[in-house]
MARLODREN-784259 format. One record per residue (C-alpha): residue in three letters; x, y, z. Coordinates in steps of 0.05 Angstrom, whole numbers, padded with zeros to 5 digits, always signed. Layout:
ALAXYZ ...
//
This chain:
MET+03204+02446+03322 ARG+03189+02388+03376 GLY+03132+02396+03418 GLY+03107+02453+03386 ARG+03152+02500+03408 HIS+03173+02562+03364 VAL+03238+02590+03347 GLU+03243+02657+03313 ALA+03300+02655+03271 VAL+03288+02710+03229 THR+03234+02767+03268 GLY+03222+02834+03215 VAL+03283+02845+03175 SER+03265+02897+03123 PHE+03310+02930+03078 ARG+03319+02954+03006 LEU+03371+02937+02956 ALA+03380+02974+02883 PRO+03413+02946+02826 GLY+03495+02972+02826 GLU+03485+02958+02904 CYS+03524+02923+02950 LEU+03494+02909+03024 ALA+03534+02872+03071 LEU+03494+02840+03124 VAL+03538+02824+03188 GLY+03547+02797+03253 GLU+03563+02733+03282 SER+03551+02656+03276 GLY+03482+02635+03292 CYS+03447+02713+03291 GLY+03405+02693+03225 LYS+03446+02721+03167 SER+03439+02647+03133 VAL+03369+02633+03146 LEU+03349+02704+03112 ALA+03392+02676+03054 SER+03358+02608+03050 ALA+03286+02641+03054 LEU+03300+02687+02993 LEU+03318+02624+02958 GLY+03264+02575+02985 LEU+03314+02538+03016 LEU+03298+02532+03090 PRO+03265+02464+03115 GLY+03197+02432+03111 ASN+03189+02453+03183 ALA+03196+02528+03172 GLU+03153+02588+03168 THR+03145+02660+03136 ALA+03110+02714+03135 GLY+03118+02775+03094 SER+03142+02796+03030 ALA+03211+02792+02986 ARG+03201+02818+02918 LEU+03249+02822+02861 ALA+03244+02891+02816 ASP+03199+02853+02761 GLY+03138+02842+02821 LEU+03157+02769+02844 ASP+03138+02753+02916 VAL+03194+02699+02926 LEU+03167+02686+02988 ALA+03102+02663+02955 ALA+03129+02635+02897 ASP+03129+02558+02888 GLU+03177+02511+02878 ARG+03170+02504+02811 THR+03182+02576+02796 LEU+03233+02589+02835 ALA+03274+02529+02813 ARG+03263+02552+02735 THR+03267+02619+02744 VAL+03298+02644+02800 ARG+03358+02605+02829 GLY+03415+02622+02786 ARG+03372+02659+02735 ARG+03346+02715+02769 ILE+03383+02705+02843 GLY+03454+02678+02840 LEU+03479+02639+02909 VAL+03549+02638+02932 PRO+03532+02585+02987 GLN+03571+02582+03059 SER+03584+02507+03047 PRO+03604+02512+02974 ALA+03637+02428+02970 ALA+03561+02407+02999 HIS+03529+02446+02946 LEU+03572+02423+02887 THR+03552+02350+02855 PRO+03603+02298+02882 VAL+03609+02260+02811 ARG+03617+02324+02771 THR+03684+02362+02755 VAL+03684+02442+02760 ARG+03684+02452+02691 ALA+03625+02410+02681 HIS+03586+02449+02730 LEU+03611+02519+02697 GLU+03597+02492+02626 GLU+03514+02464+02647 THR+03499+02533+02673 VAL+03516+02558+02611 ARG+03483+02505+02566 VAL+03423+02502+02600 PRO+03366+02538+02574 GLY+03334+02594+02608 ALA+03408+02621+02614 PRO+03416+02698+02636 ALA+03414+02744+02564 GLY+03492+02753+02569 LEU+03493+02675+02568 ARG+03444+02663+02507 GLY+03472+02624+02440 ARG+03533+02609+02467 ARG+03520+02530+02450 GLY+03577+02521+02411 ARG+03627+02477+02446 ALA+03693+02531+02445 ALA+03637+02587+02463 VAL+03613+02545+02526 ARG+03684+02529+02556 ALA+03721+02592+02540 ALA+03658+02624+02576 ALA+03675+02576+02640 HIS+03753+02596+02633 ALA+03727+02663+02645 ALA+03689+02655+02704 ALA+03747+02615+02734 GLU+03791+02666+02714 ARG+03744+02717+02757 ALA+03744+02679+02816 ALA+03818+02666+02820 PHE+03801+02593+02801 PRO+03861+02548+02770 ALA+03852+02527+02707 THR+03888+02463+02720 HIS+03834+02448+02773 LEU+03772+02449+02725 ASP+03776+02378+02716 ARG+03778+02356+02785 TYR+03725+02331+02827 PRO+03695+02363+02892 HIS+03728+02317+02935 GLU+03792+02329+02906 LEU+03793+02408+02925 SER+03810+02443+02989 GLY+03766+02494+03019 GLY+03792+02546+02992 LEU+03789+02515+02922 ALA+03718+02499+02930 GLN+03697+02567+02959 ARG+03729+02598+02886 ALA+03692+02542+02853 ALA+03627+02570+02884 THR+03643+02643+02861 ALA+03651+02625+02795 LEU+03592+02582+02784 ALA+03560+02636+02812 LEU+03588+02697+02769 VAL+03579+02651+02708 GLY+03504+02656+02713 ASP+03507+02729+02709 ALA+03437+02736+02757 PRO+03416+02806+02767 LEU+03427+02790+02844 LEU+03470+02752+02874 LEU+03469+02725+02947 ALA+03544+02711+02974 ASP+03543+02674+03039 GLU+03613+02678+03071 PRO+03647+02677+03008 THR+03718+02695+03037 THR+03718+02634+03077 GLY+03779+02590+03069 LEU+03814+02647+03035 ASP+03883+02684+03050 ARG+03881+02759+03055 ASP+03901+02780+02979 LEU+03849+02725+02951 VAL+03805+02756+02998 HIS+03813+02823+02965 ARG+03812+02795+02907 THR+03743+02757+02913 VAL+03709+02824+02940 ASP+03732+02866+02880 GLU+03708+02824+02832 LEU+03645+02815+02864 ARG+03643+02890+02871 ALA+03659+02897+02796 HIS+03608+02841+02782 THR+03563+02894+02815 ARG+03565+02966+02810 PRO+03578+02970+02738 ALA+03530+02921+02707 GLY+03475+02950+02750 ARG+03471+02879+02788 ALA+03452+02873+02863 LEU+03497+02844+02913 LEU+03482+02804+02980 MET+03545+02794+03020 ILE+03535+02756+03085 THR+03605+02757+03125 HIS+03631+02762+03190 ASP+03696+02784+03158 LEU+03684+02870+03168 ALA+03751+02883+03131 ALA+03716+02853+03068 ALA+03647+02887+03083 GLU+03690+02955+03092 ARG+03721+02942+03016 ILE+03657+02929+02989 ALA+03593+02949+03024 ASP+03553+03013+03003 THR+03502+02994+03061 VAL+03514+02957+03123 ALA+03465+02922+03172 VAL+03480+02890+03230 MET+03443+02832+03256 TYR+03429+02806+03333 ALA+03394+02739+03350 GLY+03350+02751+03286 ARG+03346+02824+03278 ILE+03373+02873+03247 VAL+03397+02924+03300 GLU+03427+02974+03260 THR+03426+02995+03187 ALA+03472+03049+03161 PRO+03517+03080+03097 ALA+03580+03035+03103 ALA+03620+03106+03097 ALA+03588+03124+03166 PHE+03589+03063+03194 PHE+03667+03046+03189 GLY+03692+03125+03188 ALA+03647+03176+03221 PRO+03609+03180+03266 GLY+03609+03100+03263 PRO+03555+03056+03294 ARG+03511+03078+03338 HIS+03483+03004+03363 PRO+03534+02985+03423 TYR+03532+02922+03393 ALA+03559+02941+03328 ALA+03613+02984+03357 GLY+03634+02926+03393 LEU+03641+02891+03332 LEU+03693+02943+03311 ASP+03720+02949+03371 ALA+03740+02875+03358 LEU+03785+02876+03307 PRO+03852+02873+03315 GLU+03871+02936+03278 ARG+03821+02973+03327 ALA+03817+02958+03400 PHE+03820+02890+03391 ALA+03764+02879+03442 PRO+03717+02819+03450 VAL+03648+02832+03463 PRO+03628+02800+03535 GLY+03586+02741+03543 ALA+03553+02702+03490 PRO+03488+02713+03454 PRO+03426+02691+03478 GLU+03392+02627+03453 LEU+03337+02639+03398 GLY+03286+02595+03427 ASP+03300+02633+03502 LEU+03297+02703+03476 PRO+03291+02751+03532 ASP+03236+02800+03528 GLY+03275+02870+03523 CYS+03331+02878+03483 ALA+03363+02819+03464 PHE+03432+02859+03466 ALA+03422+02871+03541 ALA+03456+02825+03588 ARG+03516+02844+03548 CYS+03519+02912+03543 ALA+03542+02971+03597 ARG+03494+03008+03581 ALA+03436+02968+03590 ASP+03377+02993+03647 ALA+03313+02964+03670 VAL+03280+02989+03601 CYS+03326+02955+03565 ARG+03312+02895+03596 ALA+03236+02908+03596 GLU+03223+02933+03518 ARG+03254+02913+03461 PRO+03271+02971+03418 PRO+03236+02974+03350 LEU+03279+03003+03292 THR+03282+03070+03292 GLU+03313+03111+03235 GLY+03359+03062+03225 VAL+03378+03033+03294 ALA+03345+02992+03343 CYS+03365+03016+03412 HIS+03337+03053+03471 HIS+03402+03097+03483 ALA+03428+03102+03412 
//
């Protein structure tokens, strides 16, 4: 940043995601979830620095890959994306139909789409993707500025599904949707993932959607993963082990409906100890002095 200052937007994240599995990454806005997705696709701003590795099943390290490799063989091919702000990612001078049909026609399309070069086949593939994402066929010839936020979200989901990539990153895919459409969207994402052996990383603040779709839940706070757990144990018994994760569940209307007190720290001014200590009823002097490591799936001195 200016003046030589560094901000650790994401720190020490580690996880594995197998074919057919869904990992839900949850946490408050600003905790680093979308930055992580941008890093995996090489879409960080020029002043960002990355370290470590992020390997696909074929061994490709996407953090080390050059822009040509990412643009031609990774984005939309091996990794699909449902972006957080879909209207900003759609080309404003092209219709939704044109977006979908181009993905089917372009050289290097995934194996499931190869050979669909005839006009009728391409159009049928676009219609099928729109239907899966609950995008109305009557709106396929509209431009992005003619769509509501919810319709733009569904168009972006259709565009990600038609690409048929083995790994899908869905960044807040239910934003702007009513509850029925949320259920339909996450069910379609789940169907897109498990039977075909594709993997899904779903970034969301919607815990109800995460419970419906996830195999594993990872909770992020102040740029770090503070808990990873099987979804059944996280949402059922024994429940979350980290106090922040427990607070997220308690904030749900169908549970205690009690908000987590306070606010997250600024990423440029993180404390020496646990970043959650100032908001935590369990915190003591050790918490305020020492940052807890992620041990056995949880980063807490008093898990």
